[in-house]
Structures are given as C-alpha cells and as structure tokens.
N, C-alpha and C positions, 0 to 999 in steps of 0.2 A: 710702429710703422704698419703693423697689420691692421690697425684700427681703420685705416683708409679703405681696406678691401672688405672688411667684415663688420656687420652691425652688431652692436652689443645689445643685449636685452636690458630694457629699462623697466623700472617699477612703474606700473600704470596707476594712476589715481582712480579710485572707484567711488563714484559719487552716485549712489543709488538710493532713492527714497521709495520704500515699499508702499504699495497701495493696498489697502485692506477693503474687504467687502463690508459695506454698510447696508444692512437690510432696510433701514428706514428710507434709504434713497430709492430702493426698488419698490415702487408703489404699485406697479401693475404686473403681477406675476404671470398673467396670461400672455401679455405682450412679450415678456422675456422668453417664455416657452415657445411662442410662435417664431420668434427670431432664431432661437436655437434650432428648431426644426427646419427652418428655411436655410440656415447655414449648414445643416447636416451634422450638427454636433450631438444630436440625440441618437442617431443610428450608427452603430459601428459597422463600417463597411468591411465585409469579409471577401477575401479573394475567392473567386469562383473556381471550383475544381474543374480540371479538364477531363472530359469523359474518356472512357476507354476507346470509343469509336474515333474520337479526334486523335488520340495517340496512335491508333492503328493507321489512320489516314496519313499522319506525318511519317510513320515508319515506312509505309508503302511508297510514299513520295521520295523519301530518302533512298530507298532501294532502287527506285526508278532512276533517280539522278546518278547514282553510282553506276548502274547498268549503262546509261547513256554515255557517261564519261569513259567507261572501259571500252564501250563499243566504238567510240570516236577515236580512242587511242590505239585501236586495233590489237587489244590484248585478249579479246575473247575469240 
C-alpha cells in the first residue's frame, strides 16, 4: 500500500561508450591551441583578492548603516 505514495529506487541501465583521444585525428595542433585559448581552457582563472581598502570601506559602510538604524529607532 505504501508503494502508491513512495517511489522505489530502480536499477538504471548504464550504456556508456567511452571516447578516446586519437592523435592522428588531431591534424592541426595550432588550431586546437587557438580554440583552447579562445574558450579560456589554458588560463586558470583565480579569484581576485579583496584589498584591505575595500574591506575598510565595507566595514565603515556597515557601521554607518548600524548607526542610522539605531538613530531611527531612537536608541542613541
């Protein structure tokens, strides 16, 4: 009776045919490198660090918002 409300897990069929790299098909190495550069696969993008000036600006902004909130709620 509980089969109506709950799905049972079923075994999935796995039909995967692996593809292998065939160097003889890669005739133009320069063209491949150009495509990789164009897609951005050659350069690892690193996350830019936030400078201490930016952190200071955010901190002062946060303090200002807290001050405005407390001032509007008449607790200061």
